PAZAPA-4460 file (N, C-alpha, C; in steps of 0.05 Angstrom, whole numbers, plus 32768, in hexadecimal, padded with zeros to 4 digits):
% residues 170
    n_x    n_y    n_z   ca_x   ca_y   ca_z    c_x    c_y    c_z   seq   type   mol
   7F13   8468   8245   7F1C   844F   8239   7F0F   844D   821D     1      M     A
   7F1F   8445   820A   7F16   8442   81EF   7F0C   8426   81EA     2      Q     A
   7EF7   8424   81D9   7EEB   840A   81D3   7EFE   83F6   81C6     3      A     A
   7F12   8400   81B7   7F25   83EE   81AA   7F36   83DE   81BD     4      E     A
   7F38   83E7   81D6   7F48   83D9   81EA   7F39   83C2   81F7     5      N     A
   7F20   83BF   81F2   7F10   83AA   81FE   7F14   8390   81EE     6      I     A
   7F1D   837B   81FC   7F22   8362   81EF   7F0A   8350   81F1     7      Q     A
   7F04   8341   81DB   7EED   832E   81DD   7EF4   8317   81F0     8      P     A
   7EE0   830C   81FC   7EE4   82F6   820F   7ECE   82E1   820C     9      W     A
   7ED5   82C9   8214   7EC1   82B3   8212   7EC3   82A3   822C    10      L     A
   7EAD   8297   8234   7EAD   8286   824C   7EB9   826B   8244    11      F     A
   7ECB   8261   8255   7ED8   8247   8250   7EC4   8231   8256    12      R     A
   7EC6   821D   8246   7EB5   8205   824A   7EC9   81ED   824A    13      T     A
   7ECA   81DF   8260   7EDC   81C8   8262   7ED0   81AF   8256    14      E     A
   7EDF   81A1   8245   7ED5   8188   823A   7ED1   8173   8250    15      P     A
   7EBE   8161   824C   7EB8   814C   825E   7EC5   8132   8254    16      L     A
   7EC9   811F   8266   7ED6   8106   825F   7EC7   80F7   8249    17      E     A
   7ED3   80F3   8232   7EC6   80E4   821C   7EB1   80F3   820D    18      G     A
   7EAE   810C   8212   7E99   811D   8206   7E9D   811F   81E7    19      E     A
   7E87   811F   81D9   7E89   8123   81BC   7E8E   8140   81B5    20      S     A
   7E9B   8145   819F   7E9F   8160   8196   7E85   816F   8192    21      L     A
   7E71   8161   8188   7E57   816D   8184   7E4B   8178   819E    22      S     A
   7E4C   8168   81B3   7E40   8171   81CC   7E51   8188   81D8    23      H     A
   7E6B   8185   81D7   7E7C   819A   81E1   7E77   81B5   81D3    24      F     A
   7E76   81B4   81B8   7E72   81CD   81A9   7E57   81DA   81B1    25      L     A
   7E42   81C9   81B4   7E28   81D4   81BD   7E2A   81E1   81D8    26      G     A
   7E38   81D4   81EB   7E3A   81E0   8206   7E4A   81FA   8204    27      R     A
   7E5F   81FA   81F4   7E70   8212   81F2   7E5F   8229   81E5    28      F     A
   7E50   8223   81D0   7E40   8238   81C3   7E2B   8243   81D6    29      R     A
   7E1E   8232   81E5   7E09   823B   81F8   7E15   824D   820E    30      R     A
   7E2C   8244   8218   7E39   8253   822E   7E41   826F   8225    31      A     A
   7E46   8272   820B   7E50   828B   8200   7E3B   8299   81EE    32      N     A
   7E23   828F   81ED   7E0E   829B   81DD   7E16   829E   81C0    33      Y     A
   7E22   8289   81B4   7E2C   828A   8199   7E1A   8279   8187    34      L     A
   7E15   8282   816F   7E09   8271   815B   7E1F   8260   814E    35      T     A
   7E17   824B   8140   7E2A   823A   8133   7E3A   8249   811E    36      I     A
   7E2D   825B   8110   7E3B   826B   80FB   7E4E   827E   8108    37      S     A
   7E47   8289   811F   7E59   829C   812D   7E72   828E   8137    38      R     A
   7E6F   8276   8141   7E86   8267   814A   7E97   825F   8133    39      L     A
   7E8B   8256   811D   7E9A   8250   8105   7EAA   8267   80FA    40      G     A
   7E9E   827F   80FB   7EAB   8297   80F2   7EC2   829F   8105    41      K     A
   7EBD   829D   811F   7ED1   82A5   8133   7EEA   8293   8130    42      A     A
   7EE6   8279   812A   7EFC   8266   8127   7F07   8266   810B    43      A     A
   7EFB   8276   80F9   7F03   8277   80DD   7F01   825B   80D0    44      E     A
   7EEB   824D   80D7   7EE6   8232   80CD   7ECD   8230   80BC    45      L     A
   7EBE   8246   80BA   7EA5   8246   80AA   7E92   8230   80B3    46      G     A
   7E88   8221   809F   7E74   820C   80A5   7E7F   81F2   80B0    47      G     A
   7E99   81F0   80B3   7EA5   81D7   80BE   7E9B   81D1   80D9    48      A     A
   7E98   81E5   80EA   7E8E   81E0   8106   7E72   81D4   8105    49      V     A
   7E61   81DE   80F4   7E46   81D4   80F1   7E46   81B6   80E9    50      A     A
   7E58   81AF   80D6   7E5A   8193   80CE   7E63   8182   80E5    51      R     A
   7E77   818B   80F5   7E81   817B   810B   7E6C   8177   8120    52      W     A
   7E5B   818A   8125   7E45   8187   8138   7E33   8170   8130    53      E     A
   7E32   816A   8116   7E20   8154   810C   7E30   813B   8107    54      K     A
   7E48   8139   8111   7E59   8121   810E   7E62   811C   80F1    55      F     A
   7E63   8131   80E2   7E6C   812F   80C6   7E8A   8135   80C6    56      R     A
   7E9A   8120   80C9   7EB7   8122   80CA   7EC5   8118   80B1    57      F     A
   7EB8   811C   809A   7EC4   8113   8081   7EC5   812C   806F    58      N     A
   7EDC   8139   806C   7EF6   8130   8076   7EF8   8136   8094    59      P     A
   7F0A   8128   80A1   7F0E   812D   80BE   7F1A   8149   80C2    60      P     A
   7F15   8155   80D9   7F21   816F   80DE   7F40   816D   80DD    61      P     A
   7F4C   8180   80D1   7F69   8180   80D0   7F75   818C   80EA    62      S     A
   7F8E   8188   80EE   7F9B   8193   8106   7F99   81B1   8105    63      R     A
   7F9C   81BD   80EE   7F9A   81DA   80EB   7F7E   81E4   80F3    64      Q     A
   7F69   81D6   80EA   7F4E   81DE   80F1   7F4A   81DB   810F    65      Q     A
   7F53   81C6   811B   7F50   81C2   8137   7F5F   81D7   8147    66      L     A
   7F76   81E0   813D   7F85   81F6   814A   7F75   8210   814A    67      E     A
   7F68   8215   8134   7F57   822D   8133   7F40   822B   8146    68      K     A
   7F33   8214   8148   7F1D   8210   815B   7F27   8212   8177    69      L     A
   7F3E   8205   817D   7F4A   8206   8198   7F50   8222   81A1    70      A     A
   7F59   8233   818F   7F5F   824F   8196   7F46   825E   819F    71      A     A
   7F2F   8257   8195   7F16   8264   819D   7F0A   8257   81B6    72      V     A
   7F09   823D   81B7   7EFC   8230   81CE   7F0F   822C   81E6    73      V     A
   7F29   8232   81E2   7F3D   8231   81F7   7F40   8215   8203    74      K     A
   7F40   8201   81F1   7F44   81E5   81F8   7F5C   81DB   81E7    75      V     A
   7F6D   81CC   81F3   7F84   81C1   81E5   7F7C   81B0   81CD    76      D     A
   7F8B   81B2   81B7   7F85   81A3   819E   7F84   8185   81A4    77      V     A
   7F96   817B   81B4   7F96   815E   81BB   7F7D   8156   81CA    78      D     A
   7F72   8168   81D9   7F59   8162   81E8   7F42   8162   81D4    79      R     A
   7F42   8174   81C0   7F2E   8174   81AC   7F2F   815A   819B    80      L     A
   7F46   8150   8196   7F49   8137   8187   7F3C   811F   8195    81      L     A
   7F3B   8120   81B0   7F2E   810B   81BF   7F10   810B   81BB    82      L     A
   7F05   8122   81B2   7EE8   8124   81AD   7EE0   811B   8191    83      M     A
   7EF3   8111   8182   7EEF   8108   8167   7EF2   80EA   8166    84      L     A
   7EE8   80DC   8151   7EED   80C0   814F   7F0A   80BA   8149    85      P     A
   7F15   80A5   8155   7F31   809E   814E   7F34   8098   8131    86      P     A
   7F4B   809B   8126   7F51   8095   810A   7F48   8079   8103    87      S     A
   7F39   8076   80ED   7F2F   805C   80E4   7F15   8053   80F0    88      G     A
   7F0A   8061   8104   7EF1   805A   8110   7EDA   8069   8102    89      V     A
   7EC7   805A   80F7   7EB0   8066   80EA   7E9C   8071   80FE    90      G     A
   7E8D   8085   80F4   7E79   8093   8105   7E5E   808E   80FA    91      M     A
   7E4B   808C   810C   7E2E   808D   8105   7E26   80AA   8109    92      K     A
   7E1F   80B7   80F3   7E15   80D3   80F6   7DF9   80D4   8101    93      M     A
   7DEA   80BF   80FC   7DCF   80BC   8107   7DC8   809E   8107    94      E     A
   7DB7   8096   8118   7DAA   80A6   812D   7DBE   80AC   8143    95      P     A
   7DB8   80C2   8151   7DC8   80C9   8169   7DC1   80B4   817E    96      I     A
   7DD5   80AA   818C   7DD1   8095   81A0   7DDB   809F   81BB    97      R     A
   7DCF   8093   81D0   7DD8   8099   81EB   7DD3   8082   81FE    98      L     A
   7DE0   8083   8215   7DDC   8070   822A   7DCF   807F   8241    99      C     A
   7DB6   8078   8247   7DA7   8085   825D   7DB5   8083   8277   100      G     A
   7DC2   806C   827D   7DD0   8068   8296   7DE7   807B   8299   101      A     A
   7DF6   807F   8283   7E0C   8093   8283   7E01   80AF   8287   102      C     A
   7DEB   80B5   827A   7DDF   80D0   827C   7DD4   80D5   8298   103      C     A
   7DCC   80C0   82A6   7DC2   80C3   82C1   7DD9   80CC   82D3   104      A     A
   7DF1   80C4   82CD   7E09   80CB   82DC   7E12   80E7   82D4   105      E     A
   7E12   80ED   82BA   7E1A   8107   82B0   7E0F   810A   8294   106      S     A
   7DFC   811C   8290   7DED   811E   8277   7DFD   812C   8261   107      A     A
   7E0F   811D   8254   7E1D   8128   823D   7E22   8111   8229   108      Y     A
   7E26   8119   8210   7E2A   8105   81FA   7E47   80FC   81F8   109      H     A
   7E4B   80E2   81F7   7E66   80D7   81F4   7E6A   80D0   81D7   110      K     A
   7E82   80D6   81CD   7E89   80D2   81B1   7E87   80B4   81AA   111      I     A
   7E8F   80A3   81BD   7E8F   8086   81B7   7E74   807B   81B0   112      E     A
   7E5E   8088   81B8   7E43   807E   81B2   7E3D   8080   8194   113      W     A
   7E4C   8090   8186   7E47   8093   8169   7E5A   8083   8158   114      Q     A
   7E6C   8075   8164   7E7E   8064   8154   7E6E   804D   8147   115      F     A
   7E74   8047   812E   7E66   8031   8121   7E6B   8016   8130   116      K     A
   7E82   8014   813C   7E89   7FFB   814A   7E7D   7FF8   8166   117      T     A
   7E71   800E   8170   7E65   800D   818B   7E4A   7FFF   818A   118      T     A
   7E48   7FEA   8199   7E2E   7FDB   819B   7E1D   7FE3   81B2   119      Q     A
   7E2A   7FED   81C7   7E1C   7FF5   81DF   7E2E   8003   81F2   120      G     A
   7E25   8008   820A   7E35   8015   821F   7E47   8001   822C   121      C     A
   7E61   8004   8229   7E74   7FF2   8236   7E73   7FF4   8254   122      D     A
   7E6E   800C   825E   7E6E   8010   827C   7E56   8003   8289   123      R     A
   7E3E   8005   827D   7E26   7FFB   828A   7E1C   7FE1   827D   124      H     A
   7E29   7FD8   8268   7E21   7FC0   825A   7E04   7FC0   8251   125      K     A
   7DFD   7FD8   8245   7DE1   7FDC   823C   7DE2   7FE4   821F   126      L     A
   7DCC   7FDE   8210   7DC9   7FE8   81F5   7DC6   8006   81F5   127      T     A
   7DCD   8013   81DF   7DC9   8030   81DD   7DAD   8036   81D2   128      L     A
   7DA3   804C   81D9   7D89   8056   81CF   7D8D   8069   81B8   129      L     A
   7D7C   8067   81A4   7D7E   807A   818D   7D65   808B   818A   130      S     A
   7D52   8086   819C   7D3A   8096   819C   7D2E   8095   81B8   131      E     A
   7D1D   80A8   81BE   7D11   80A9   81D8   7CFE   8092   81DB   132      C     A
   7D01   8081   81F0   7CF0   806B   81F4   7CD3   8072   81FC   133      P     A
   7CD0   808B   8204   7CB5   8094   820D   7CA4   809E   81F5   134      N     A
   7CB0   80AE   81E4   7CA1   80BA   81CE   7CAB   80B3   81B2   135      C     A
   7CC2   80A6   81B0   7CCC   809D   8196   7CDC   80B2   8186   136      G     A
   7CE0   80CA   8192   7CEF   80DF   8184   7D0C   80D8   8182   137      A     A
   7D17   80DC   816A   7D34   80D8   8167   7D43   80EE   8177   138      R     A
   7D5A   80E7   8182   7D69   80FB   8191   7D75   810F   817E   139      F     A
   7D75   8128   8186   7D82   813E   8177   7DA0   813B   8179   140      K     A
   7DAE   8149   8167   7DCB   8149   8169   7DD4   8153   8184   141      I     A
   7DE9   8148   8190   7DF1   8150   81AB   7DF6   816D   81AF   142      P     A
   7DFE   817B   819A   7E03   8198   819D   7DE9   81A7   81A5   143      A     A
   7DD2   819B   81A0   7DB9   81A8   81A7   7DAD   819E   81C2   144      L     A
   7DBB   818B   81CF   7DB2   8182   81E9   7DB6   8199   81FD   145      W     A
   7DA2   81A1   820B   7DA4   81B6   821E   7DA1   81AC   823B   146      V     A
   7D8C   819D   823F   7D85   8195   825A   7D87   8177   825F   147      D     A
   7D90   8167   824C   7D92   814A   8250   7D78   813C   8251   148      G     A
   7D65   8144   823F   7D4C   8136   823E   7D42   8136   8221   149      W     A
   7D2D   8126   821C   7D21   8124   8202   7D15   813F   81FB   150      C     A
   7D1B   8149   81E3   7D11   8163   81DA   7CF2   8163   81D6   151      H     A
   7CE6   814B   81D3   7CC9   814A   81CE   7CB9   8146   81E7   152      R     A
   7CC0   8131   81F7   7CAF   812B   820F   7CBD   8132   8229   153      C     A
   7CD6   813B   8228   7CE4   8145   8240   7CEC   812F   8254   154      F     A
   7CEB   8116   824D   7CF4   8101   8260   7D13   8104   8261   155      I     A
   7D1F   8105   8279   7D3C   8107   827B   7D4A   80EE   826F   156      P     A
   7D61   80F3   8262   7D70   80DC   8257   7D76   80C7   826D   157      F     A
   7D7C   80D0   8285   7D83   80BE   829B   7D6C   80AB   82A2   158      G     A
   7D53   80B4   829E   7D3C   80A3   82A4   7D36   808E   828E   159      E     A
   7D45   8090   8278   7D41   807D   8262   7D50   8063   8266   160      M     A
   7D60   8061   827B   7D6F   8049   8282   7D5E   8031   8283   161      T     A
   7D47   8033   828F   7D35   801C   8293   7D2C   800F   8278   162      K     A
   7D2F   801E   8262   7D27   8014   8248   7D3F   8007   8239   163      Y     A
   7D56   8009   8244   7D6E   7FFE   8237   7D6F   7FE0   823D   164      Q     A
   7D78   7FD1   822A   7D7A   7FB4   822D   7D97   7FAD   8232   165      K     A
   7D9C   7F97   8241   7DB7   7F8E   8245   7DC5   7F86   822A   166      P     A
   7DDE   7F8C   8228   7DED   7F84   8210   7DEF   7F66   820F   167      L     A
   7DED   7F5B   81F8   7DF0   7F3E   81F4   7E0B   7F3A   81E8   168      R     A
   7E1A   7F28   81F4   7E35   7F22   81E9   7E33   7F07   81DB   169      F     A
   7E3E   7F07   81C2   7E3D   7EEE   81B2   7E58   7EE1   81B0   170      S     A
***
């Protein structure tokens, strides 16, 4: 058998309900042992993928760019669009925010937590956290979340629920 007949392959990573593109890309890269630059090169997108992992969607990804990414990650373009903010919705690039109660159920980052219009978790009626309540460390970008815990003191995101306050409706 000749080496030229060997086709490259990647492990598929299925998107989660409401997952942010940043978190999905991080999971995909880890599953396939890819650096951010390697993924950008494979998708012929250069540094765009690195910007998207940091919620820098200005300019927003074009359909053509998403088609290139979709071809590599094997996820439908329309599914990738759900991982982005809807048209006209502003994003908070930082601080990264999360709901500990949601993370206790399934430790992944939801795109809606970064919307400028999001005040808290609609599901649990709790404020969002933007830093670890135990040590004060700001949360890293979701692409870097590996085990669902604070990178400094290792408290699981799910255990942070007790520090969240109920949402106040005015």
